[in-house]
C-alpha positions in Angstrom: 0.7 133.6 91.9 -1.1 131.9 89.0 -0.6 128.6 87.3 0.1 128.3 83.6 -3.0 127.2 81.6 -1.1 124.1 80.5 -0.5 123.1 84.1 -4.1 123.7 85.0 -5.1 121.3 82.1 -2.7 118.7 83.4 -4.1 118.9 86.9 -7.6 118.7 85.6 -6.8 115.6 83.6 -5.2 113.9 86.6 -8.1 114.7 89.0 -10.6 113.6 86.4 -9.0 110.2 86.4 -8.7 110.1 90.2 -12.4 110.9 90.6 -13.5 108.3 88.0 -14.6 110.8 85.4 -13.9 111.2 81.7 -10.5 112.7 80.9 -12.0 116.0 79.8 -14.7 116.2 82.5 -12.9 119.0 84.5 -11.6 120.8 81.5 -12.6 124.5 81.1 -15.8 125.2 79.2 -15.6 126.9 75.8 -14.3 130.4 76.2 -12.2 129.5 79.2 -15.0 129.5 81.8 -14.7 127.1 84.7 -18.2 127.8 86.1 -20.1 124.7 85.2 -22.6 122.6 87.0 -21.5 120.2 89.7 -20.3 116.7 88.6 -21.2 113.4 90.2 -19.2 110.2 90.1 -21.1 107.2 91.3 -19.1 104.3 92.8 -21.2 102.0 94.9 -18.1 100.1 96.1 -16.4 103.3 97.3 -14.7 103.2 100.6 -14.5 107.0 100.8 -17.1 109.7 100.2 -15.3 112.8 98.9 -16.2 116.3 97.7 -13.6 118.1 95.7 -13.5 121.7 94.4 -10.9 122.4 91.8 -10.4 125.6 89.7 -14.0 126.5 90.3 -15.5 123.0 89.5 -17.3 120.8 92.1 -17.3 117.0 92.2 -19.0 114.6 94.6 -17.8 111.0 94.4 -19.3 108.1 96.4 -22.2 105.6 96.4 -25.5 106.4 94.8 -27.2 107.1 98.2 -24.6 109.8 98.9 -25.0 111.3 95.4 -28.8 111.5 95.8 -28.4 113.2 99.2 -25.7 115.6 97.9 -27.8 116.9 95.0 -29.9 118.9 97.5 -26.9 120.6 99.2 -24.8 123.6 98.3 -21.1 123.4 97.6 -20.5 125.3 100.9 -22.4 122.6 102.8 -20.5 119.7 101.1 -17.2 121.3 101.9 -18.0 120.9 105.6 -16.7 117.8 107.1 -19.6 117.7 109.5 -22.0 117.6 106.5 -20.4 114.5 105.0 -20.3 112.8 108.4 -24.0 113.5 108.8 -24.8 112.1 105.3 -22.8 108.9 106.1 -23.9 108.3 109.7 -25.9 105.3 108.7 -23.1 103.9 106.6 -20.3 103.8 109.1 -18.9 107.3 108.2 -15.6 108.1 109.9 -13.6 111.3 109.9 -10.8 111.9 107.4 -11.0 115.7 107.2 -11.0 118.9 105.2 -8.0 119.8 103.2 -6.8 122.5 100.7 -5.1 121.6 97.4 -2.1 123.5 96.0 0.0 123.1 92.9 3.3 124.4 91.5 4.8 124.8 88.1 7.8 127.1 88.7 11.1 126.1 90.3 11.4 127.6 93.8 14.1 130.0 94.5 16.2 129.5 97.7 19.2 131.5 98.7 21.8 129.7 100.7 24.2 126.7 100.5 23.1 123.5 98.8 20.9 121.4 101.0 22.3 118.2 102.4 19.7 115.5 102.0 19.3 111.8 102.4 16.7 109.1 101.7 18.1 106.7 104.4 15.0 104.9 105.9 16.7 105.0 109.3 16.9 108.8 109.2 13.3 109.0 108.1 12.2 106.9 111.1 14.4 109.0 113.4 12.7 112.2 112.2 9.2 110.7 112.6 9.9 109.7 116.2 10.5 113.4 117.0 7.2 114.5 115.5 3.6 114.4 116.9 1.7 111.3 115.8 -1.0 113.3 114.0 1.7 115.0 111.9 3.4 111.6 111.1 0.0 110.2 110.0 -0.8 113.1 107.8 2.6 113.3 106.1 3.2 109.5 105.8 6.8 110.3 105.0 7.9 106.7 105.6 5.4 105.4 103.1 6.3 107.7 100.3 8.0 106.4 97.2 10.5 109.3 97.2 11.3 110.5 100.7 14.0 112.9 101.7 15.3 114.3 105.0 17.3 117.5 105.4 20.5 117.1 107.4 22.7 119.5 109.3 25.1 121.2 107.0 28.1 119.6 108.7 26.9 116.2 107.7 28.4 116.8 104.3 31.9 117.0 105.9 31.9 113.4 107.0 33.4 111.0 104.5 32.3 107.4 103.9 35.1 106.1 106.1 34.7 108.6 108.9 33.2 107.7 112.3 31.4 110.9 113.4 30.8 111.5 117.1 27.1 111.3 116.5 24.7 110.3 113.7 23.5 113.0 111.3 20.6 114.9 112.8 17.5 115.2 110.5 16.0 118.7 110.5 12.9 118.2 108.3 11.4 115.6 106.0 9.6 115.8 102.7 8.9 113.6 99.7 6.3 112.6 97.1 4.3 109.8 95.6 3.3 109.7 91.9 -0.4 110.0 91.2 -1.7 108.9 87.8 1.8 109.2 86.4 1.2 113.0 86.4 1.2 114.5 89.9 3.9 114.5 92.5 1.8 114.3 95.7 4.0 116.1 98.2 4.2 115.9 102.0 6.4 117.8 104.5 7.0 117.2 108.2 9.2 119.1 110.7 9.8 118.2 114.4 8.4 120.9 116.8 11.9 121.9 118.0 13.1 122.6 114.4 10.2 124.7 113.3 10.4 128.4 112.2 13.9 128.0 111.0 13.2 127.7 107.3 14.1 124.0 107.1 10.7 122.9 105.6 10.9 125.6 102.9 14.5 124.6 102.1 13.7 120.9 101.7 10.5 121.6 99.8 12.6 123.4 97.2 14.7 120.2 96.7 11.6 118.0 96.4 9.9 120.3 94.0 13.0 120.4 91.8 13.3 116.6 91.9 9.6 116.2 90.9 9.7 118.7 88.1 12.9 117.2 86.7 10.9 113.9 86.5 8.2 115.7 84.5 5.6 115.8 87.3 3.4 118.6 88.6 3.9 119.0 92.3 0.7 118.8 94.4 0.4 119.9 98.1 -2.6 118.8 100.2 -2.9 120.2 103.7 -5.5 120.2 106.4 -7.6 123.4 106.5 -6.5 124.0 110.1 -2.8 123.7 109.4 -2.0 127.3 108.6 1.8 126.8 109.1 1.9 124.2 106.3 -0.3 126.5 104.1 2.3 129.3 104.5 5.1 126.9 103.6 3.3 125.9 100.5 2.8 129.5 99.4 6.3 130.5 100.1 7.5 127.6 98.0 5.6 128.8 95.1 2.5 126.7 95.3 -0.9 128.2 94.2 -4.2 127.4 95.9 -6.5 125.5 93.5 -9.3 123.9 95.6 -10.4 121.7 98.4 -11.0 118.1 99.3 -13.4 116.9 102.1 -13.6 113.2 102.8 -15.0 110.6 105.1 -14.3 106.9 105.2 -17.3 104.5 104.8 -18.1 101.1 106.2 -16.9 99.3 109.3 
């Protein structure tokens, strides 16, 4: 799957701003080529050192000392988390991780009954309690501006005055934050006992539709070792666009 050129341009604009560059810094070169020299964004007050590849472009953002060291390294080296940790060892570098970036510009297709969803904070907390701490930290569902949880289908049958025998059971969670007024930064989380049932893909379709209805481009960032989430992204119509490798700086 490929992204529309207009979508690519919007993503390039958003990430140019996120990385402290001019709005057109990541735009394609004349003739449509994306193969241009690496860009550097100096921020001596940066709390994070990050290396981004996006549609064939490379950007290193961080303090001057990191920029100077990075100029001698290849893109393959800088994509490695261990390389950035080595560069930042004397500056309090701490692991954040390596991630892949995906984007979507087409409504996902999902066959089946309408999804029953809720944004109730209590259900979000219930879902997170059933998930591994690392997954909860990566998704940050409870901190998102627009969170959703997928409920069992029979939750739709309970009226507002009913007293069900048990509370609705959340099956998966997803949501998004708005970045630069342009991107819908999407996160998805599923409890281990609810995986491989299609719940994440079903809820992702809802979140993508909500984000696109708001005029946003959905973005999915996932750890490079999280192959299950990568598969979910692709099945939901997201296209791979690049990588982000980061370490935190300071004490």
